[in-house]
C-alpha positions in Angstrom: 0.0 0.0 0.0 1.3 3.4 -0.9 1.5 6.2 1.6 0.3 9.7 0.8 1.9 12.7 2.3 -0.7 15.3 2.9 -0.1 19.1 2.7 0.2 19.4 6.5 2.8 16.6 6.6 0.6 13.8 7.9 0.7 10.4 6.2 -2.2 8.1 5.2 -2.7 5.1 3.0 -3.6 5.8 -0.6 -7.4 5.5 -0.9 -8.7 5.1 -4.4 -12.2 6.0 -3.2 -11.0 9.6 -2.4 -10.0 10.0 -6.1 -13.3 8.6 -7.2 -15.3 10.8 -4.8 -13.4 13.9 -5.9 -14.2 13.3 -9.6 -17.9 12.6 -8.9 -18.1 15.7 -6.6 -16.8 17.8 -9.5 -19.6 16.5 -11.7 -18.0 13.5 -13.3 -19.8 10.2 -13.9 -18.8 7.0 -12.1 -17.3 5.9 -15.4 -15.1 9.1 -15.6 -14.0 8.4 -12.0 -13.1 4.8 -12.8 -11.0 5.9 -15.8 -9.2 8.5 -13.7 -8.5 6.2 -10.8 -7.2 3.4 -13.1 -4.7 5.8 -14.6 -3.6 7.2 -11.2 -3.1 3.6 -9.9 -1.1 2.7 -13.0 1.0 5.8 -12.6 1.7 5.5 -8.9 4.5 2.8 -9.1 6.4 5.1 -11.4 6.6 8.0 -9.1 6.6 6.8 -5.5 9.8 7.3 -3.5 10.2 5.2 -0.4 6.7 3.9 -1.0 5.4 7.5 -0.6 3.8 10.1 -2.9 2.6 13.7 -2.2 -1.1 14.3 -2.3 -0.4 17.3 -4.6 1.2 14.9 -7.1 -1.8 12.6 -7.0 -4.2 15.6 -7.5 -2.1 16.9 -10.4 -2.1 13.5 -12.1 -5.9 13.1 -11.6 -6.5 16.5 -13.0 -4.4 15.7 -16.0 -6.2 12.5 -16.8 -9.6 14.1 -16.1 -8.7 16.8 -18.6 -8.5 14.1 -21.3 -11.6 12.2 -20.1 -13.9 15.2 -19.5 -12.4 18.7 -19.8 -15.5 20.4 -18.4 -15.4 18.3 -15.2 -11.6 18.9 -15.0 -12.3 22.6 -14.7 -14.6 22.0 -11.8 -12.1 19.6 -10.2 -9.3 22.2 -10.6 -11.4 24.8 -8.8 -12.1 22.5 -5.8 -9.9 23.1 -2.8 -10.4 21.0 0.3 -11.0 23.2 3.3 -8.9 22.5 6.3 
């Protein structure tokens, strides 16, 4: 399991459901979300260092893939900033 370093420095396990939920919240379909998470999961092994990846890197990759899958939803996703 890959570890994700959050902006505040805390660590948590990678959770594919968080990527899916983010895409759906931005207006994507479940199918869009599945395409994005599949690409993110395929990409993770190529970028992790010491089994860890920054949450900002995951977000950037998800946004990049979503831009190809559904550009309108990507704009909404890009504008979403988690509070806290």
